[in-house]
Kinemage of the C-alpha trace (Angstrom):
@kinemage 1
@onewidth
@group {chain A} dominant
@subgroup {mainchain}
@vectorlist {calphas} color= white
{ca met a 1} P 17.175 117.452 104.956
{ca lys a 2} L 14.652 115.817 107.313
{ca leu a 3} L 14.225 112.120 106.589
{ca lys a 4} L 13.313 110.803 110.019
{ca his a 5} L 10.003 109.353 108.860
{ca leu a 6} L 11.572 107.548 105.906
{ca ser a 7} L 12.022 104.365 107.917
{ca thr a 8} L 14.326 101.486 107.090
{ca ala a 9} L 11.299 99.233 106.681
{ca met a 10} L 9.906 101.523 103.987
{ca ile a 11} L 12.910 100.843 101.771
{ca leu a 12} L 14.611 97.597 102.703
{ca ala a 13} L 11.361 95.645 102.935
{ca thr a 14} L 11.073 96.048 99.166
{ca leu a 15} L 14.055 93.701 98.751
{ca pro a 16} L 12.709 90.248 99.665
{ca ala a 17} L 14.707 88.538 96.896
{ca thr a 18} L 18.093 89.958 97.888
{ca gly a 19} L 19.961 86.790 98.863
{ca val a 20} L 18.345 83.922 97.018
{ca phe a 21} L 21.387 83.090 94.891
{ca ala a 22} L 25.034 83.384 95.888
{ca ala a 23} L 28.350 81.547 95.971
{ca ala a 24} L 28.785 77.966 97.186
{ca leu a 25} L 25.809 76.999 99.399
{ca asp a 26} L 24.900 80.569 100.427
{ca arg a 27} L 21.199 81.409 100.123
{ca ser a 28} L 19.463 83.853 102.461
{ca gly a 29} L 22.297 86.332 103.024
{ca gln a 30} L 21.582 86.174 106.788
{ca ser a 31} L 20.319 89.751 107.075
{ca ile a 32} L 19.486 91.156 110.515
{ca ser a 33} L 17.805 94.324 109.138
{ca ala a 34} L 14.475 93.347 110.712
{ca phe a 35} L 16.052 93.474 114.170
{ca leu a 36} L 17.189 97.058 113.522
{ca gln a 37} L 13.708 98.356 112.698
{ca pro a 38} L 12.327 101.021 115.073
{ca gly a 39} L 9.739 100.018 117.685
{ca asn a 40} L 7.993 96.650 117.545
{ca tyr a 41} L 8.044 94.896 114.211
{ca phe a 42} L 7.077 91.606 112.519
{ca glu a 43} L 7.669 90.354 109.002
{ca ala a 44} L 7.261 87.138 107.020
{ca gly a 45} L 8.414 86.465 103.496
{ca ile a 46} L 9.149 83.892 100.846
{ca ser a 47} L 11.720 83.865 98.036
{ca val a 48} L 11.815 81.696 94.912
{ca leu a 49} L 14.703 81.066 92.515
{ca asp a 50} L 14.417 79.707 88.974
{ca pro a 51} L 17.953 78.983 87.668
{ca asp a 52} L 19.020 77.785 84.229
{ca val a 53} L 22.442 76.124 84.492
{ca ala a 54} L 23.591 74.128 81.449
{ca gly a 55} L 26.990 73.220 80.054
{ca lys a 56} L 29.103 70.815 78.053
{ca glu a 57} L 31.532 68.022 78.817
{ca ala a 58} L 35.120 69.224 78.689
{ca gly a 59} L 38.584 68.786 80.148
{ca thr a 60} L 39.377 65.202 81.126
{ca thr a 61} L 36.028 63.872 79.888
{ca ala a 62} L 36.559 61.760 76.756
{ca thr a 63} L 33.378 62.968 75.047
{ca arg a 64} L 31.936 66.446 74.410
{ca arg a 65} L 28.214 65.986 74.944
{ca asn a 66} L 25.846 68.752 75.994
{ca ile a 67} L 24.616 68.921 79.578
{ca gly a 68} L 21.044 70.122 80.003
{ca asp a 69} L 19.765 72.409 82.752
{ca met a 70} L 20.818 70.861 86.075
{ca gly a 71} L 19.679 73.644 88.422
{ca asp a 72} L 16.425 72.868 90.226
{ca asp a 73} L 13.998 75.588 91.297
{ca tyr a 74} L 13.764 76.164 95.020
{ca tyr a 75} L 12.020 78.410 97.515
{ca phe a 76} L 12.592 79.306 101.128
{ca pro a 77} L 10.631 81.270 103.746
{ca ser a 78} L 11.839 83.770 106.329
{ca ala a 79} L 10.312 85.485 109.348
{ca ala a 80} L 11.329 87.941 112.048
{ca leu a 81} L 9.934 89.391 115.263
{ca lys a 82} L 11.522 92.388 116.973
{ca leu a 83} L 10.332 93.792 120.316
{ca gln a 84} L 11.503 97.054 121.855
{ca leu a 85} L 11.281 95.993 125.506
{ca thr a 86} L 12.408 99.347 126.948
{ca asp a 87} L 14.079 102.498 125.678
{ca lys a 88} L 17.435 100.750 125.962
{ca phe a 89} L 16.770 97.032 125.469
{ca ser a 90} L 15.394 95.096 122.507
{ca phe a 91} L 14.827 91.448 121.663
{ca gly a 92} L 14.470 89.646 118.357
{ca leu a 93} L 13.814 86.244 116.824
{ca leu a 94} L 14.922 85.689 113.228
{ca tyr a 95} L 14.183 82.619 111.107
{ca asp a 96} L 15.875 81.917 107.791
{ca gln a 97} L 17.319 79.117 105.686
{ca pro a 98} L 20.900 80.292 105.172
{ca phe a 99} L 22.508 77.459 103.202
{ca gly a 100} L 21.288 74.954 100.650
{ca ala a 101} L 21.648 73.247 97.286
{ca asp a 102} L 19.294 71.732 94.711
{ca ala a 103} L 20.604 70.133 91.527
{ca gln a 104} L 19.665 67.245 89.244
{ca tyr a 105} L 21.530 66.057 86.138
{ca ser a 106} L 19.661 64.301 83.328
{ca gly a 107} L 20.133 63.294 79.695
{ca asn a 108} L 23.138 61.498 78.231
{ca asn a 109} L 26.376 62.811 79.702
{ca ala a 110} L 29.163 62.053 82.180
{ca phe a 111} L 26.887 62.839 85.149
{ca val a 112} L 24.245 60.240 84.295
{ca ala a 113} L 24.923 56.530 84.825
{ca ser a 114} L 25.367 54.209 81.844
{ca pro a 115} L 26.118 50.439 81.798
{ca ser a 116} L 29.226 51.218 79.709
{ca asp a 117} L 30.833 53.417 82.396
{ca pro a 118} L 34.284 52.082 83.420
{ca ile a 119} L 34.905 51.403 87.111
{ca leu a 120} L 38.581 52.474 86.875
{ca gly a 121} L 40.234 53.988 83.831
{ca ser a 122} L 42.945 51.320 83.589
{ca leu a 123} L 40.574 48.344 83.798
{ca pro a 124} L 38.339 47.229 80.906
{ca ile a 125} L 35.479 46.479 83.295
{ca thr a 126} L 32.243 48.446 83.201
{ca thr a 127} L 29.585 49.129 85.797
{ca gly a 128} L 27.233 47.015 83.704
{ca ala a 129} L 29.451 43.980 84.252
{ca leu a 130} L 29.165 44.496 88.011
{ca gly a 131} L 25.423 44.905 88.153
{ca gly a 132} L 25.202 48.513 87.004
{ca thr a 133} L 23.815 51.691 88.524
{ca gln a 134} L 21.090 54.019 87.274
{ca gly a 135} L 19.947 57.631 87.338
{ca gly a 136} L 21.574 61.041 87.315
{ca thr a 137} L 23.731 62.911 89.781
{ca ser a 138} L 21.696 64.965 92.255
{ca val a 139} L 22.129 66.893 95.478
{ca glu a 140} L 19.761 68.456 97.986
{ca val a 141} L 20.875 70.352 101.081
{ca asp a 142} L 18.535 72.183 103.458
{ca ser a 143} L 19.280 74.248 106.538
{ca gln a 144} L 17.308 76.291 109.050
{ca asn a 145} L 18.440 78.989 111.470
{ca ile a 146} L 16.729 80.545 114.470
{ca ser a 147} L 18.637 83.524 115.864
{ca met a 148} L 17.730 84.899 119.296
{ca ile a 149} L 19.153 88.415 119.595
{ca phe a 150} L 19.385 90.828 122.519
{ca gly a 151} L 20.169 94.484 121.859
{ca phe a 152} L 21.372 97.310 124.086
{ca gln a 153} L 20.927 100.936 123.010
{ca pro a 154} L 22.874 103.222 125.377
{ca thr a 155} L 21.852 106.224 123.260
{ca glu a 156} L 19.565 106.881 120.314
{ca asn a 157} L 22.532 106.513 117.981
{ca phe a 158} L 24.138 103.237 119.075
{ca asn a 159} L 22.922 99.643 119.229
{ca phe a 160} L 25.071 96.739 120.450
{ca tyr a 161} L 23.611 93.282 119.967
{ca gly a 162} L 24.397 89.602 120.211
{ca gly a 163} L 22.818 86.249 120.814
{ca gly a 164} L 22.622 82.566 120.128
{ca val a 165} L 21.890 80.755 116.889
{ca tyr a 166} L 20.362 77.297 116.597
{ca gln a 167} L 20.906 75.661 113.224
{ca thr a 168} L 19.709 72.437 111.626
{ca ile a 169} L 21.113 70.904 108.461
{ca lys a 170} L 20.223 67.842 106.395
{ca gly a 171} L 20.770 66.600 102.881
{ca asn a 172} L 21.359 63.837 100.408
{ca val a 173} L 23.653 63.344 97.457
{ca his a 174} L 23.734 60.812 94.627
{ca leu a 175} L 26.789 60.625 92.348
{ca arg a 176} L 26.219 59.037 88.963
{ca gly a 177} L 28.094 58.794 85.695
{ca ser a 178} L 31.591 58.162 84.403
{ca ala a 179} L 32.888 61.493 85.774
{ca tyr a 180} L 32.963 59.984 89.266
{ca ser a 181} L 34.813 56.732 88.473
{ca leu a 182} L 34.637 54.456 91.539
{ca tyr a 183} L 32.036 56.763 93.127
{ca asn a 184} L 29.578 56.227 90.273
{ca gly a 185} L 26.623 54.980 92.332
{ca tyr a 186} L 27.626 56.680 95.592
{ca asp a 187} L 24.686 57.657 97.824
{ca ala a 188} L 24.755 59.607 101.068
{ca ser a 189} L 21.819 60.513 103.268
{ca ile a 190} L 22.597 63.101 105.930
{ca pro a 191} L 19.923 63.056 108.654
{ca glu a 192} L 18.874 66.332 110.236
{ca asp a 193} L 21.287 67.524 112.904
{ca gly a 194} L 21.032 70.534 115.193
{ca ala a 195} L 23.882 72.594 116.646
{ca ala a 196} L 24.440 76.020 118.177
{ca gly a 197} L 26.506 79.074 117.311
{ca trp a 198} L 26.429 82.781 118.017
{ca leu a 199} L 26.343 86.233 116.475
{ca ala a 200} L 27.416 89.703 117.571
{ca gly a 201} L 27.289 93.141 116.056
{ca ala a 202} L 26.910 96.871 116.397
{ca ala a 203} L 24.867 99.527 114.637
{ca phe a 204} L 25.032 103.308 114.390
{ca gln a 205} L 22.219 105.555 113.216
{ca ile a 206} L 21.278 109.203 112.739
{ca pro a 207} L 17.491 109.050 112.242
{ca glu a 208} L 17.225 112.679 111.094
{ca ile a 209} L 19.063 111.871 107.853
{ca ala a 210} L 17.998 108.204 107.572
{ca leu a 211} L 21.598 107.102 108.123
{ca lys a 212} L 22.159 103.631 109.490
{ca ala a 213} L 25.248 101.411 109.451
{ca ser a 214} L 25.704 97.976 111.004
{ca ile a 215} L 28.248 95.185 111.111
{ca thr a 216} L 27.336 91.628 112.133
{ca tyr a 217} L 29.550 88.606 112.697
{ca arg a 218} L 28.192 85.046 112.685
{ca ser a 219} L 30.263 82.176 114.019
{ca glu a 220} L 30.986 78.791 112.516
{ca ile a 221} L 28.604 76.030 113.598
{ca asp a 222} L 29.878 72.459 113.985
{ca his a 223} L 27.660 69.490 113.128
{ca lys a 224} L 28.546 65.854 113.829
{ca ile a 225} L 26.423 63.460 111.826
{ca asn a 226} L 26.119 59.715 111.278
{ca ala a 227} L 25.564 59.742 107.527
{ca asp a 228} L 24.089 56.708 105.775
{ca glu a 229} L 26.522 56.013 102.907
{ca thr a 230} L 26.518 53.448 100.120
{ca ile a 231} L 29.277 53.034 97.529
{ca ala a 232} L 27.612 50.726 95.034
{ca leu a 233} L 30.720 49.928 92.985
{ca ala a 234} L 32.766 49.162 96.087
{ca asp a 235} L 30.028 46.743 97.140
{ca ser a 236} L 30.096 45.163 93.669
{ca ile a 237} L 33.901 44.919 93.700
{ca thr a 238} L 33.707 43.122 97.039
{ca ala a 239} L 31.219 40.632 95.610
{ca asn a 240} L 33.236 40.138 92.404
{ca ala a 241} L 36.799 40.204 93.774
{ca gly a 242} L 37.626 36.866 92.140
{ca met a 243} L 36.555 38.025 88.687
{ca leu a 244} L 38.588 41.211 89.050
{ca gly a 245} L 41.691 39.273 90.063
{ca ser a 246} L 41.337 37.014 87.035
{ca thr a 247} L 40.875 39.991 84.694
{ca ile a 248} L 43.953 41.739 86.072
{ca gly a 249} L 45.964 38.543 85.554
{ca gln a 250} L 44.809 38.355 81.933
{ca leu a 251} L 45.839 41.984 81.340
{ca val a 252} L 49.316 41.256 82.684
{ca ala a 253} L 49.598 38.193 80.451
{ca ala a 254} L 48.554 40.265 77.440
{ca gly a 255} L 51.130 42.946 78.241
{ca gln a 256} L 48.512 45.614 78.900
{ca leu a 257} L 49.586 45.955 82.533
{ca thr a 258} L 52.986 45.498 84.114
{ca pro a 259} L 53.222 43.288 87.202
{ca ala a 260} L 53.947 46.434 89.246
{ca gln a 261} L 50.822 48.157 87.937
{ca ala a 262} L 48.736 45.071 88.579
{ca gly a 263} L 50.078 44.825 92.114
{ca ala a 264} L 49.266 48.480 92.813
{ca ile a 265} L 45.731 48.063 91.475
{ca gln a 266} L 45.102 44.897 93.482
{ca gln a 267} L 46.467 46.538 96.612
{ca thr a 268} L 44.206 49.565 96.044
{ca ile a 269} L 41.173 47.349 95.491
{ca gly a 270} L 41.930 45.522 98.729
{ca lys a 271} L 42.192 48.806 100.640
{ca ala a 272} L 38.967 50.087 99.074
{ca ile a 273} L 37.112 46.908 100.055
{ca ala a 274} L 38.345 47.279 103.644
{ca ala a 275} L 37.521 51.014 103.783
{ca asn a 276} L 34.030 50.341 102.471
{ca gln a 277} L 33.259 48.321 105.604
{ca val a 278} L 33.960 51.110 108.119
{ca glu a 279} L 31.443 53.356 109.837
{ca gly a 280} L 32.098 56.678 111.527
{ca gln a 281} L 30.954 60.211 112.178
{ca thr a 282} L 30.922 62.963 109.558
{ca lys a 283} L 31.775 66.516 110.607
{ca ile a 284} L 30.258 69.459 108.736
{ca thr a 285} L 31.120 73.000 109.819
{ca thr a 286} L 29.011 75.775 108.304
{ca pro a 287} L 31.131 78.877 107.683
{ca gln a 288} L 31.631 82.077 109.630
{ca ser a 289} L 30.493 85.291 107.949
{ca val a 290} L 30.422 89.081 108.255
{ca asn a 291} L 27.673 91.385 106.966
{ca leu a 292} L 28.148 95.144 106.597
{ca asp a 293} L 24.984 97.171 105.899
{ca phe a 294} L 24.722 100.882 105.179
{ca gln a 295} L 22.028 103.339 104.160
{ca thr a 296} L 21.738 107.122 104.107
{ca gly a 297} L 19.365 109.753 102.858
{ca ile a 298} L 20.539 111.466 99.692
{ca met a 299} L 17.563 113.766 99.065
{ca ala a 300} L 14.010 114.201 100.271
{ca asn a 301} L 12.206 110.816 100.361
{ca thr a 302} L 15.216 109.036 98.831
{ca val a 303} L 17.903 106.809 100.330
{ca ala a 304} L 20.925 104.963 98.999
{ca phe a 305} L 21.718 101.554 100.484
{ca ala a 306} L 24.459 98.946 100.259
{ca asn a 307} L 25.311 95.545 101.699
{ca val a 308} L 28.709 93.825 101.706
{ca arg a 309} L 28.947 90.175 102.758
{ca trp a 310} L 31.961 87.937 103.359
{ca val a 311} L 31.656 84.176 103.857
{ca asn a 312} L 34.604 81.942 104.757
{ca trp a 313} L 34.023 79.180 102.179
{ca lys a 314} L 37.753 78.595 101.682
{ca asp a 315} L 37.908 76.690 104.979
{ca phe a 316} L 34.695 74.732 104.312
{ca ala a 317} L 34.675 71.120 103.118
{ca ile a 318} L 32.418 68.082 103.238
{ca arg a 319} L 34.073 64.669 103.488
{ca pro a 320} L 31.537 62.027 104.525
{ca tyr a 321} L 33.256 59.394 106.650
{ca lys a 322} L 33.096 56.353 104.356
{ca phe a 323} L 33.615 58.500 101.250
{ca gly a 324} L 36.788 59.839 102.840
{ca lys a 325} L 38.155 56.463 103.897
{ca val a 326} L 37.671 55.006 100.414
{ca ser a 327} L 39.235 58.140 98.883
{ca glu a 328} L 42.317 57.578 101.051
{ca ala a 329} L 42.458 53.971 99.830
{ca val a 330} L 42.286 54.838 96.120
{ca gly a 331} L 43.890 58.280 96.229
{ca gly a 332} L 47.383 56.953 95.602
{ca leu a 333} L 46.394 55.998 92.044
{ca ile a 334} L 45.646 59.642 91.205
{ca gly a 335} L 48.281 61.394 93.283
{ca arg a 336} L 45.979 62.060 96.256
{ca pro a 337} L 47.401 59.766 98.988
{ca asn a 338} L 45.551 61.694 101.711
{ca gly a 339} L 42.225 61.279 99.962
{ca phe a 340} L 39.893 64.045 98.847
{ca asn a 341} L 36.650 65.793 99.783
{ca leu a 342} L 33.205 65.417 98.297
{ca val a 343} L 32.894 69.228 98.192
{ca glu a 344} L 35.379 72.021 98.833
{ca tyr a 345} L 35.959 75.595 97.689
{ca ser a 346} L 39.197 77.416 96.893
{ca asp a 347} L 38.159 81.000 97.713
{ca asp a 348} L 36.082 82.984 100.167
{ca gln a 349} L 32.902 84.649 98.939
{ca trp a 350} L 32.491 88.410 98.656
{ca ser a 351} L 29.190 89.909 97.572
{ca val a 352} L 27.948 93.477 97.189
{ca asn a 353} L 24.418 94.762 96.657
{ca ala a 354} L 23.687 98.474 96.264
{ca gly a 355} L 20.778 100.589 95.159
{ca val a 356} L 18.461 103.528 95.611
{ca gly a 357} L 15.023 103.500 97.220
{ca arg a 358} L 12.375 106.187 97.043
{ca lys a 359} L 9.151 106.855 98.903
{ca leu a 360} L 6.682 107.862 96.192
{ca asn a 361} L 3.812 108.794 98.510
{ca asp a 362} L 2.289 107.660 101.805
{ca lys a 363} L 1.340 104.273 100.332
{ca trp a 364} L 3.938 103.442 97.705
{ca ala a 365} L 7.724 103.036 97.676
{ca gly a 366} L 10.147 101.392 95.291
{ca asn a 367} L 13.801 100.722 94.576
{ca val a 368} L 16.332 99.629 92.001
{ca ser a 369} L 19.505 97.716 92.816
{ca val a 370} L 22.563 96.067 91.323
{ca gly a 371} L 24.563 93.211 92.806
{ca trp a 372} L 27.834 91.336 92.355
{ca asp a 373} L 29.131 88.100 93.851
{ca ser a 374} L 32.704 86.832 93.581
{ca gly a 375} L 31.880 83.141 93.693
{ca ala a 376} L 33.959 80.727 95.765
{ca gly a 377} L 36.636 79.804 93.260
{ca asn a 378} L 36.977 78.328 89.792
{ca pro a 379} L 37.111 75.420 88.975
{ca val a 380} L 34.243 74.582 91.297
{ca thr a 381} L 32.288 71.500 92.333
{ca thr a 382} L 30.082 69.690 89.813
{ca leu a 383} L 27.298 69.918 92.417
{ca gly a 384} L 27.081 73.710 91.964
{ca pro a 385} L 28.909 74.761 88.775
{ca thr a 386} L 28.666 78.568 88.726
{ca glu a 387} L 31.154 81.272 89.690
{ca gly a 388} L 29.438 84.301 91.204
{ca tyr a 389} L 27.059 86.630 89.365
{ca trp a 390} L 25.939 90.098 88.423
{ca asn a 391} L 22.308 91.030 89.003
{ca val a 392} L 19.779 93.829 88.681
{ca gly a 393} L 16.669 94.121 90.820
{ca leu a 394} L 13.405 95.999 91.154
{ca gly a 395} L 11.244 96.244 94.263
{ca val a 396} L 7.922 97.814 95.144
{ca gln a 397} L 6.106 98.247 98.444
{ca tyr a 398} L 2.473 99.081 99.163
{ca ser a 399} L 1.397 100.253 102.628
{ca pro a 400} L -2.393 100.126 103.048
{ca thr a 401} L -1.976 101.565 106.557
{ca pro a 402} L 0.950 103.252 108.342
{ca gln a 403} L 1.467 100.016 110.313
{ca thr a 404} L 1.326 97.428 107.514
{ca phe a 405} L 2.928 96.794 104.142
{ca ile a 406} L 3.234 94.212 101.407
{ca ala a 407} L 6.381 94.189 99.275
{ca gly a 408} L 7.500 92.338 96.185
{ca gly a 409} L 10.776 92.132 94.331
{ca val a 410} L 12.361 90.507 91.300
{ca lys a 411} L 16.006 90.052 90.339
{ca tyr a 412} L 17.697 88.819 87.188
{ca phe a 413} L 21.086 87.103 87.555
{ca trp a 414} L 23.854 86.682 84.988
{ca leu a 415} L 25.675 83.680 86.430
{ca gly a 416} L 29.443 83.461 86.131
{ca asp a 417} L 30.996 80.866 83.802
{ca ala a 418} L 32.662 77.975 85.610
{ca lys a 419} L 34.696 74.856 85.037
{ca ala a 420} L 33.276 71.947 87.035
{ca gln a 421} L 35.487 69.382 88.734
{ca thr a 422} L 34.909 66.289 90.835
{ca gly a 423} L 36.149 65.942 94.389
{ca ala a 424} L 39.105 63.887 93.171
{ca gln a 425} L 40.187 66.813 90.961
{ca ala a 426} L 39.737 69.598 93.530
{ca gly a 427} L 42.831 71.701 94.049
{ca ser a 428} L 44.104 71.022 90.529
{ca asp a 429} L 43.472 72.569 87.108
{ca gln a 430} L 41.624 69.456 85.926
{ca tyr a 431} L 37.906 69.587 85.226
{ca val a 432} L 35.179 67.536 83.567
{ca ala a 433} L 32.722 70.123 82.210
{ca asp a 434} L 32.254 73.775 81.238
{ca phe a 435} L 29.169 75.770 82.247
{ca ser a 436} L 28.640 79.143 80.558
{ca asp a 437} L 26.037 81.761 79.592
{ca asn a 438} L 23.692 80.787 82.415
{ca asn a 439} L 21.133 82.861 84.278
{ca ala a 440} L 18.518 82.853 87.012
{ca ile a 441} L 15.414 84.801 88.018
{ca ala a 442} L 14.437 85.365 91.645
{ca tyr a 443} L 11.104 86.515 93.048
{ca gly a 444} L 10.217 87.545 96.563
{ca leu a 445} L 7.186 88.543 98.613
{ca lys a 446} L 7.134 89.992 102.116
{ca leu a 447} L 4.459 91.123 104.577
{ca gly a 448} L 5.272 93.487 107.445
{ca tyr a 449} L 3.532 94.883 110.523
{ca lys a 450} L 4.712 97.636 112.866
{ca phe a 451} L 3.091 97.770 116.305
């Protein structure tokens, strides 16, 4: 079975929408397949995701209102250049946007601010009484990676590679609504920060049967950022400390609070006011990952392919500095004396994509694929309330010349049902909303040139 001319590009380039939706903040899938193409090679692509993520208040939320679609559309580009410098040495530059988030709550629910939202469950004081806050919860996170890879091919069959990775990350988050209690009105702006990491891997191939296998490790990357944080209710509490003290005294006199409870609340408010004045550096560490890719010819002009990806989300967390200090101040009231994170995940992510590609003639090729993603735990953050997925995909590639191609792909995702919890609830069985029966559609386009 001679499949030497059924190149990897002919099949895998028809999958430009492979990694546009995954667990936690994972987006691109961080493929290095372009670097493993034969000869000199360039590609550029764009992927678009249109999610529909809706749910309903549940769990500890007092009401049971519907939550409209909170998943925003997003797109991201990618590009790669691979040069075969000699018979034994190669060089590559890969650009992608590996991690991100886009979400926006709207309507009338626990994730949209209302003047009647309480500031703390045990106090009959609303955000409206302290000046109020407006809008819906939203989050936007963007990242960019440039990977510079050097490869060594001691024989035709083996390729050992490694290199540096430069990564930038930025974002903003706005927490609104009664679900977030004291953090209703919290804003954080994370300015763009750059940091370096590395990757290493090895590949094995038998060109005569279109067999290729590779494993790639990517390191963690540490970012240290001076985030601009505002906790609107903490600011209002500071300005209205006298009114709060008087109200607490009235509740004690009416028998609605014991002196011990009142003392604990006043002590917590004092700590929160002090914590709200501090400034410090926020550390964000993007996770390590491993990609395993495999393809082999199964008959003339036909290959089977598979990708397995692991991402270490279990050790990932975001705790902006001021957010964390205030959480330590108020955490004792909810059994979290060490505070809590804005975002964290309970499990690592595993994802699998597999399919079959076929060269139809000298100009056309296509494929079908199926995919599965484990998610990163359930319950999961309200800023990304899905747990994994199943998907099916179709791809097609047209090659007007032997050196050039244009490829397109589409995937449909059945998103996993999830219970959404706030940072204060993370690590427990408590949650504030259910999200179920959701889906997404992804589209991709890629141009390639072999030279």
